[in-house]
C-alpha positions as CSV (number, residue, x, y, z in Angstrom):
1,M,2.3,-9.5,33.5
2,P,-1.0,-9.3,35.3
3,D,-2.9,-12.4,36.4
4,S,-5.6,-12.1,33.8
5,S,-3.0,-11.8,31.1
6,Q,-1.2,-14.8,32.4
7,A,-4.5,-16.8,32.5
8,N,-5.3,-15.8,28.9
9,D,-1.7,-16.6,27.8
10,V,-2.0,-20.1,29.5
11,A,-5.4,-20.8,27.9
12,S,-4.4,-19.8,24.4
13,Y,-1.0,-21.6,24.6
14,A,-2.7,-24.8,26.0
15,S,-5.3,-24.6,23.2
16,A,-2.6,-24.4,20.6
17,V,-0.7,-27.4,22.1
18,R,-4.0,-29.4,22.2
19,A,-4.5,-28.6,18.5
20,A,-1.0,-29.7,17.6
21,L,-1.5,-33.0,19.4
22,A,-5.0,-33.6,17.8
23,P,-3.6,-36.3,15.4
24,L,-2.6,-38.6,18.3
25,P,-4.9,-41.3,19.6
26,D,-7.2,-40.1,22.5
27,A,-5.4,-42.1,25.2
28,E,-1.9,-40.8,24.3
29,R,-3.2,-37.2,23.9
30,E,-4.9,-37.3,27.3
31,S,-1.7,-38.7,28.9
32,L,0.4,-35.9,27.4
33,L,-2.1,-33.2,28.4
34,E,-2.8,-34.4,31.9
35,D,-1.1,-31.5,33.8
36,L,-0.6,-29.1,31.0
37,E,-2.4,-26.1,32.4
38,N,-0.8,-26.4,35.8
39,H,2.7,-26.6,34.3
40,L,2.0,-23.7,32.0
41,A,0.6,-21.6,34.8
42,E,3.7,-22.3,36.9
43,V,6.0,-21.4,34.0
44,A,4.0,-18.2,33.4
45,S,4.2,-17.1,37.0
46,E,8.0,-17.5,37.0
47,S,8.6,-14.5,34.8
48,G,6.9,-11.6,33.0
49,V,7.5,-12.9,29.5
50,S,4.9,-14.7,27.4
51,L,4.8,-18.5,27.2
52,Q,5.8,-18.4,23.6
53,E,8.9,-16.4,24.4
54,R,9.7,-18.7,27.3
55,L,8.9,-22.1,25.8
56,G,8.9,-21.6,22.1
57,R,6.0,-22.1,19.6
58,P,3.1,-24.3,20.9
59,E,3.7,-26.7,18.0
60,D,7.4,-27.2,19.1
61,Y,6.3,-27.6,22.7
62,A,3.8,-30.3,21.6
63,A,6.6,-32.0,19.6
64,E,8.8,-32.0,22.7
65,L,6.0,-33.6,24.7
66,R,5.6,-36.3,22.1
67,S,9.3,-37.1,22.0
68,A,9.7,-37.0,25.8
69,Y,6.9,-39.5,26.2
70,G,7.8,-41.4,23.1
71,A,4.3,-40.9,21.7
72,G,3.3,-40.3,18.1
73,N,6.8,-40.6,16.6
74,D,5.3,-40.7,13.2
75,V,4.1,-37.1,13.5
76,S,7.0,-35.0,12.0
77,N,8.4,-31.9,13.7
78,T,9.2,-29.3,11.1
79,G,9.8,-26.4,13.5
80,P,13.1,-25.1,14.7
81,R,14.8,-26.9,17.6
82,R,14.1,-25.5,21.1
83,P,17.0,-24.6,23.5
84,L,18.5,-27.3,25.6
85,R,17.1,-25.8,28.7
86,D,13.5,-26.1,27.5
87,R,14.1,-29.7,26.3
88,T,15.6,-30.6,29.6
89,A,12.6,-29.0,31.4
90,A,10.3,-31.2,29.2
91,L,12.3,-34.3,30.0
92,L,12.2,-33.5,33.8
93,K,8.4,-33.0,33.5
94,A,8.1,-36.4,31.8
95,V,10.2,-38.1,34.5
96,S,8.5,-36.4,37.4
97,S,5.0,-37.4,36.2
98,K,6.1,-41.0,36.5
99,L,7.2,-40.6,40.1
100,P,4.7,-41.9,42.7
101,D,5.2,-39.1,45.3
102,G,5.0,-35.4,44.3
103,D,6.3,-33.5,41.4
104,L,10.1,-33.3,40.9
105,R,9.7,-30.0,39.1
106,A,8.1,-28.5,42.2
107,L,10.9,-29.9,44.4
108,L,13.8,-28.6,42.4
109,P,13.2,-24.9,43.3
110,E,13.1,-25.8,46.9
111,L,16.6,-27.3,46.7
112,R,18.2,-24.2,45.3
113,P,19.3,-22.8,48.7
114,G,21.0,-26.0,49.5
115,W,22.9,-25.9,46.3
116,W,24.0,-22.3,47.1
117,V,25.6,-23.5,50.3
118,V,27.2,-26.6,48.7
119,R,28.5,-24.4,45.8
120,A,30.3,-22.1,48.3
121,Y,31.7,-25.1,50.2
122,L,33.1,-26.6,46.9
123,V,34.7,-23.3,45.8
124,V,36.6,-23.0,49.1
125,L,37.5,-26.7,49.1
126,F,38.9,-26.3,45.6
127,L,40.9,-23.2,46.5
128,A,42.2,-25.0,49.6
129,F,43.3,-27.9,47.4
130,V,45.1,-25.5,45.0
131,F,46.9,-23.4,47.6
132,R,47.7,-26.2,50.0
133,D,48.8,-28.6,47.2
134,G,46.1,-31.1,48.4
135,S,48.0,-31.8,51.6
136,N,46.0,-32.5,54.8
137,L,42.7,-31.7,53.1
138,R,39.6,-33.0,54.9
139,P,35.8,-32.6,54.3
140,I,35.5,-30.8,57.6
141,P,38.6,-28.7,58.3
142,N,40.4,-28.8,61.7
143,P,39.6,-25.4,63.4
144,F,42.7,-25.8,65.6
145,T,45.1,-25.4,62.7
146,S,45.7,-22.0,60.9
147,G,44.8,-23.4,57.5
148,G,41.7,-25.1,58.9
149,L,40.4,-22.0,60.7
150,L,41.0,-19.9,57.6
151,Q,39.1,-22.5,55.5
152,I,36.2,-22.4,57.9
153,V,36.0,-18.5,57.8
154,A,36.4,-18.5,54.0
155,T,33.5,-21.0,53.8
156,V,31.2,-18.9,55.9
157,V,32.0,-15.8,53.8
158,A,31.6,-17.7,50.6
159,I,28.2,-19.1,51.7
160,G,27.0,-15.5,52.3
161,I,28.2,-14.4,48.8
162,S,26.8,-17.5,47.2
163,V,23.3,-17.1,48.8
164,R,23.2,-13.5,47.8
165,L,24.2,-14.4,44.2
166,G,21.6,-17.1,44.2
167,R,18.8,-14.8,45.3
168,R,19.8,-12.3,42.6
169,T,19.9,-14.9,40.0
170,T,16.3,-16.1,40.5
171,A,15.1,-12.6,39.6
172,A,17.7,-11.9,36.9
173,S,17.5,-12.0,33.1
174,R,17.9,-15.2,31.1
175,G,21.4,-14.3,30.0
176,W,22.6,-13.8,33.5
177,R,21.0,-17.0,34.7
178,G,22.7,-18.9,31.9
179,A,26.0,-17.5,32.9
180,V,25.4,-18.6,36.5
181,V,24.4,-22.1,35.4
182,A,27.6,-22.4,33.4
183,M,29.6,-21.2,36.5
184,N,27.8,-23.9,38.6
185,V,28.8,-26.6,36.1
186,V,32.4,-25.4,36.1
187,I,32.5,-25.4,39.9
188,A,31.0,-29.0,40.1
189,L,33.5,-30.2,37.5
190,L,36.5,-28.6,39.3
191,A,35.4,-30.0,42.7
192,L,35.1,-33.6,41.4
193,P,38.8,-34.5,41.4
194,V,39.3,-32.8,44.8
195,L,36.5,-34.8,46.3
196,G,38.0,-37.9,44.7
197,R,41.4,-37.3,46.4
198,M,40.0,-36.8,49.9
């Protein structure tokens, strides 16, 4: 989507969100709308789809803002529920706006490469746990043993694969990204008992 189209999309979506929040008192409304345009511009720049496709109807987005901040609970939300990912994004925005230093939402994308490395490490650690029956498993394998050296080599290869997968995922479709997020959750859950036993 060209920049002018993105700007028009952001302006019209923000206007509709403002209209939906009009019944709120001025102080609450201004608090909710404080960084609206910046957030919408960031979301619009992440993909080529319209804001309505990405975030849902402006009325629903306004209702999520109200519920995330606990404002205007007497205003009813009659629209359909938004996906969990969008509600989580609204909650993260609400929390990050309360932080004194920086925006958590701006920080999270910068942490992705670190997760790609950790994800590869956890997969190899889990496989080492399964194939070695959890015996002599350490956070940093001993390179002077055959199992430890194999684990180090496997970790390096897995990191390369994980980083490549992560780079592809950032430019992939929503369905593919959802599958990768589910895989990340499974990897983290499988690794928890292994980390607990070490």
